[in-house]
C-alpha positions as CSV (number, residue, x, y, z in Angstrom):
1,X,0.0,0.0,0.0
2,X,1.4,3.3,-1.0
3,X,0.6,6.3,1.1
4,X,-1.0,9.0,-1.1
5,X,0.3,12.4,-0.3
6,X,-2.1,14.7,1.5
7,X,-3.6,17.2,-0.9
8,X,-3.0,20.7,0.1
9,X,-6.2,22.7,0.3
10,X,-6.1,25.8,-1.8
11,X,-6.7,29.0,0.2
12,X,-10.2,30.4,-0.3
13,X,-10.5,34.0,-1.2
14,X,-11.8,36.1,1.7
15,X,-15.3,37.3,1.1
16,X,-15.8,41.0,1.5
17,X,-18.5,41.9,4.1
18,X,-21.7,43.1,2.5
19,X,-22.6,46.7,3.2
20,X,-25.4,47.0,5.7
21,X,-28.5,48.8,4.4
22,X,-28.9,52.2,5.8
23,X,-31.6,52.2,8.4
24,X,-34.2,54.9,8.5
25,X,-33.4,55.7,12.1
26,X,-29.9,56.6,11.3
27,X,-29.2,60.0,12.8
28,X,-29.0,62.8,10.4
29,X,-25.9,64.9,10.1
30,X,-25.5,67.6,12.7
31,X,-25.4,70.3,10.1
32,X,-28.9,69.3,8.8
33,X,-30.7,68.8,12.1
34,X,-29.3,71.9,13.9
35,X,-31.2,74.6,12.0
36,X,-34.5,72.7,12.6
37,X,-34.0,72.5,16.3
38,X,-32.8,76.1,16.5
39,X,-35.8,77.4,14.5
40,X,-38.5,75.2,16.0
41,X,-38.0,73.7,19.4
42,X,-35.6,76.0,21.3
43,X,-37.5,79.2,20.8
44,X,-40.9,77.6,21.5
45,X,-39.6,76.2,24.9
46,X,-38.1,79.6,25.7
47,X,-41.3,81.4,24.8
48,X,-43.4,79.0,27.0
49,X,-41.0,79.4,30.0
50,X,-41.5,83.1,30.4
51,X,-45.4,83.1,30.8
52,X,-45.1,80.1,33.0
53,X,-42.7,81.8,35.3
54,X,-44.9,84.9,35.4
55,X,-47.9,82.8,36.3
56,X,-45.9,81.1,39.0
57,X,-45.0,84.4,40.6
58,X,-48.5,85.7,40.5
59,X,-49.8,82.5,42.0
60,X,-47.2,82.7,44.8
61,X,-48.1,86.3,45.5
62,X,-51.8,85.5,45.6
63,X,-51.1,82.6,48.0
64,X,-49.1,84.9,50.3
65,X,-51.3,88.0,50.1
66,X,-54.7,86.5,49.4
67,X,-55.6,88.7,46.4
68,X,-54.1,89.8,43.1
69,X,-51.3,92.5,42.8
70,X,-53.9,94.9,41.4
71,X,-55.8,94.7,44.7
72,X,-52.7,95.7,46.7
73,X,-52.1,98.6,44.3
74,X,-55.6,99.9,44.6
75,X,-55.4,99.6,48.4
76,X,-52.2,101.5,48.6
77,X,-53.7,104.2,46.3
78,X,-56.7,104.5,48.6
79,X,-54.5,104.7,51.7
80,X,-52.4,107.5,50.1
81,X,-55.5,109.5,49.2
82,X,-57.0,109.0,52.7
83,X,-53.7,110.0,54.3
84,X,-53.5,113.2,52.2
85,X,-57.1,114.1,53.1
86,X,-56.5,113.4,56.8
87,X,-53.4,115.6,56.8
88,X,-55.3,118.5,55.2
89,X,-58.2,118.1,57.7
90,X,-56.0,117.9,60.7
91,X,-54.0,121.0,59.8
92,X,-57.1,123.1,60.4
93,X,-58.8,121.8,63.5
94,X,-57.5,118.3,64.5
95,X,-59.4,118.2,67.8
96,X,-62.7,119.0,66.1
97,X,-62.1,116.4,63.4
98,X,-61.2,113.7,66.0
99,X,-64.2,114.6,68.1
100,X,-66.5,114.4,65.1
101,X,-65.1,111.0,64.0
102,X,-65.3,109.5,67.5
103,X,-68.7,110.9,68.1
104,X,-70.1,109.7,64.8
105,X,-68.8,106.2,65.4
106,X,-70.3,106.1,68.9
107,X,-73.6,107.5,67.7
108,X,-73.8,105.1,64.8
109,X,-73.0,102.0,66.8
110,X,-75.0,102.8,70.0
111,X,-78.0,104.7,68.5
112,X,-78.4,104.3,64.8
113,X,-77.7,100.6,64.5
114,X,-80.3,99.5,67.1
115,X,-82.7,102.0,65.7
116,X,-82.8,100.9,62.0
117,X,-82.2,97.3,62.9
118,X,-85.2,97.3,65.2
119,X,-87.3,99.2,62.6
120,X,-86.4,96.7,59.9
121,X,-87.4,93.8,62.2
122,X,-90.8,95.5,63.1
123,X,-91.6,96.2,59.4
124,X,-90.7,92.6,58.5
125,X,-92.9,91.2,61.2
126,X,-95.8,93.5,60.3
127,X,-95.6,92.4,56.6
128,X,-95.5,88.7,57.5
129,X,-98.3,89.0,60.1
130,X,-96.1,87.4,62.8
131,X,-95.4,84.3,60.7
132,X,-91.8,83.0,60.4
133,X,-89.8,83.4,57.2
134,X,-90.8,80.6,54.8
135,X,-88.1,78.3,53.5
136,X,-86.6,78.9,50.1
137,X,-88.7,77.0,47.6
138,X,-87.5,78.6,44.4
139,X,-90.5,80.9,44.2
140,X,-90.9,84.6,44.8
141,X,-92.0,86.0,48.2
142,X,-94.0,89.2,47.7
143,X,-93.6,90.3,51.3
144,X,-89.8,90.1,51.0
145,X,-89.9,92.1,47.8
146,X,-92.0,94.8,49.5
147,X,-89.5,95.0,52.3
148,X,-86.6,95.3,49.9
149,X,-88.3,98.0,48.0
150,X,-88.7,99.9,51.3
151,X,-85.2,99.4,52.5
152,X,-83.4,101.0,49.5
153,X,-85.2,104.4,49.5
154,X,-85.1,104.6,53.3
155,X,-81.3,104.0,53.2
156,X,-80.8,106.7,50.6
157,X,-83.0,109.2,52.5
158,X,-81.3,108.6,55.8
159,X,-77.8,108.8,54.2
160,X,-78.7,112.2,52.7
161,X,-80.0,113.3,56.1
162,X,-76.8,112.2,57.8
163,X,-74.6,114.0,55.4
164,X,-76.6,117.2,55.3
165,X,-77.8,117.2,58.9
166,X,-76.8,120.8,59.7
167,X,-78.3,122.2,56.5
168,X,-81.6,120.3,56.8
169,X,-82.2,121.3,60.4
170,X,-81.1,124.9,59.7
171,X,-77.9,124.8,61.8
172,X,-75.8,125.9,58.8
173,X,-74.1,129.0,60.2
174,X,-70.6,127.8,59.2
175,X,-71.9,126.6,55.8
176,X,-74.0,129.5,54.7
177,X,-71.1,131.2,52.8
178,X,-70.1,127.9,51.1
179,X,-73.6,127.0,49.8
180,X,-74.8,130.6,48.9
181,X,-78.3,129.4,49.6
182,X,-80.9,130.2,52.2
183,X,-81.0,127.7,55.1
184,X,-84.8,127.4,54.6
185,X,-84.6,125.4,51.4
186,X,-82.8,122.3,52.5
187,X,-85.5,120.7,54.5
188,X,-88.0,120.9,51.7
189,X,-85.5,119.6,49.2
190,X,-84.6,116.7,51.4
191,X,-88.3,115.8,51.8
192,X,-88.8,116.1,48.0
193,X,-85.9,113.8,47.3
194,X,-87.2,111.3,49.9
195,X,-90.6,111.3,48.2
196,X,-89.1,110.9,44.7
197,X,-87.0,107.9,45.7
198,X,-89.9,106.2,47.5
199,X,-92.2,106.8,44.5
200,X,-89.6,105.4,42.1
201,X,-89.1,102.3,44.3
202,X,-92.9,101.8,44.5
203,X,-93.2,102.2,40.7
204,X,-90.5,99.6,40.1
205,X,-92.1,97.2,42.5
206,X,-95.5,97.6,40.8
207,X,-93.8,97.0,37.4
208,X,-92.1,93.8,38.6
209,X,-95.3,92.6,40.3
210,X,-97.3,93.1,37.1
211,X,-94.7,91.3,35.0
212,X,-94.7,88.4,37.5
213,X,-98.5,88.1,37.7
214,X,-99.2,88.8,34.0
215,X,-100.8,85.8,32.2
216,X,-98.5,83.9,30.0
217,X,-99.2,84.0,26.3
218,X,-99.3,80.8,24.3
219,X,-96.0,81.7,22.6
220,X,-94.3,82.1,26.0
221,X,-95.7,78.8,27.2
222,X,-94.6,77.1,24.0
223,X,-91.1,78.5,24.4
224,X,-90.9,77.5,28.0
225,X,-92.1,73.9,27.1
226,X,-89.7,73.7,24.3
227,X,-86.8,74.9,26.4
228,X,-87.7,72.5,29.2
229,X,-87.8,69.5,26.8
230,X,-84.5,70.4,25.1
231,X,-83.0,70.8,28.5
232,X,-84.1,67.4,29.6
233,X,-82.6,65.9,26.4
């Protein structure tokens, strides 16, 4: 037996690696993506951050102060005007001004408040005939409407009387030169204004009562029925 020589294997050529297909998620060059981010996202985020920061400051101020900054500004303005008026008044006769303020406060709290609160209670009881206030049923209470239409003109009349007390009761010696009018005219004018405001309030109450008790026309009933059915839908 003859040994056959081992055949030498010929070297195989190395196969070149196949190029991988470009994936769609391959990042774009920096030069192409940079202008889009600069023109779109960065300014938008910067623009949103400024209003958000402002709203945060306003919310923090409202949480600490309890109201908006405009409320504080209006309050400071009112205090400045009141302080200026007080300085001007106190320069002339500070003792008289202090006496008038303290006396007016005491008279209002100790005399006027019990007087008009008691009067309002008596009128309310008289209109209701001693019956208690009915619970709220969604309807209209005529007695309460009458009382409200008496309260407003009475308040206006008494406010005018309080402001022009010396002129109405002809104790206007210090004010005669300022008004350039006879002291006899103010009482009649106050009574005339009182009668006008009470008459206007009565006319308004009569108009409201007539509109409330006026019979509903078929068109109004149809509109009300249609509105109720659409609301239920």
